[in-house]
ROKE-298348 format. One record per residue (C-alpha): residue number from 1; residue in three letters; x, y, z. Coordinates in steps of 0.001 Angstrom, whole numbers, plus 500000, padded with zeros to 6 digits. Each point is the difference from the previous one (the first is absolute). Example, Ala and Ser with C-alpha at 12.3 -4.5 7.8 and 13.67 -1.06 7.14 Angstrom:
! ROKE-298348
> pos:code:east:north:up
> 1:ALA:512300:495500:507800
> 2:SER:501370:503440:499340
//
This chain:
! ROKE-298348
> pos:code:east:north:up
> 1:UNK:500163:499535:500255
> 2:UNK:502643:502773:500438
> 3:UNK:501649:499357:496418
> 4:UNK:496713:500986:498651
> 5:UNK:499963:503272:501803
> 6:UNK:502741:501038:499560
> 7:UNK:499650:499288:495752
> 8:UNK:496558:502016:500304
> 9:UNK:502431:502704:501912
> 10:UNK:502259:500028:496938
> 11:UNK:497223:500467:497318
> 12:UNK:498512:502709:501576
> 13:UNK:503142:501833:500505
> 14:UNK:500991:498934:496695
> 15:UNK:496445:501847:498913
> 16:UNK:500905:503147:502045
> 17:UNK:502982:500799:498385
> 18:UNK:499108:498912:496443
> 19:UNK:499528:503417:498142
> 20:UNK:496110:500977:499273
> 21:UNK:499331:500230:496244
> 22:UNK:497830:502855:499012
> 23:UNK:496319:499288:499514
> 24:UNK:498924:502684:497677
> 25:UNK:501652:501941:497281
> 26:UNK:499302:503750:499558
> 27:UNK:498787:501563:496872
> 28:UNK:499303:503242:498093
> 29:UNK:497661:500315:497428
> 30:UNK:501161:501730:497027
> 31:UNK:497162:501156:497243
> 32:UNK:496656:499230:499250
> 33:UNK:497724:497181:498782
> 34:UNK:501152:497038:498141
> 35:UNK:503312:501620:499468
> 36:UNK:500574:500575:503902
> 37:UNK:503320:498474:501526
> 38:UNK:501471:499517:503442
> 39:UNK:503394:501477:501067
> 40:UNK:501658:497721:503269
> 41:UNK:500689:502458:502436
> 42:UNK:500661:497483:502723
> 43:UNK:498821:496910:502263
> 44:UNK:498273:499963:503495
> 45:UNK:499526:497482:502744
> 46:UNK:496854:499082:501959
> 47:UNK:500923:500648:504174
> 48:UNK:498531:496985:502726
> 49:UNK:498257:503106:501201
> 50:UNK:497931:500875:496030
> 51:UNK:502335:502577:499436
> 52:UNK:501858:500479:496528
> 53:UNK:503806:501062:499733
> 54:UNK:500538:501556:496687
> 55:UNK:503332:500141:498694
> 56:UNK:500714:501948:496775
> 57:UNK:502331:499608:497670
> 58:UNK:502864:503281:498851
> 59:UNK:497878:503901:500582
> 60:UNK:497259:499900:498420
> 61:UNK:497263:503172:499644
> 62:UNK:496526:498278:500188
> 63:UNK:496619:501875:499473
> 64:UNK:497178:498206:500102
> 65:UNK:500674:496886:502325
> 66:UNK:501354:496803:499292
> 67:UNK:498381:496429:499600
> 68:UNK:500805:497154:502745
> 69:UNK:499461:496417:497838
> 70:UNK:500995:496656:501921
> 71:UNK:502808:497962:499050
> 72:UNK:498983:496537:498401
> 73:UNK:501698:497247:501899
> 74:UNK:501866:502585:502248
> 75:UNK:502427:500496:496909
> 76:UNK:501092:503096:499096
> 77:UNK:499589:499909:496494
> 78:UNK:498158:502506:497607
> 79:UNK:498695:497473:497491
> 80:UNK:498455:498487:503326
> 81:UNK:497779:502935:500898
> 82:UNK:497029:500780:498277
> 83:UNK:500109:503831:499138
//
């Protein structure tokens, strides 16, 4: 039983030290209608308390806000994100 307890503690410690992957991608819509495109601005993480931490790439001037899209399969690939 002690060995199983140690294994569970080791697994829990490994999960706590593992870097958290972003849960959302941050995009801004450029243009209107069917010709609109989306510029990727950064990524976001959902915290345990339900709040969001948004990390923007570079230095942007954001006018009109931005959208958050869930990353499917917890992968940070734009191909996996619906726009």
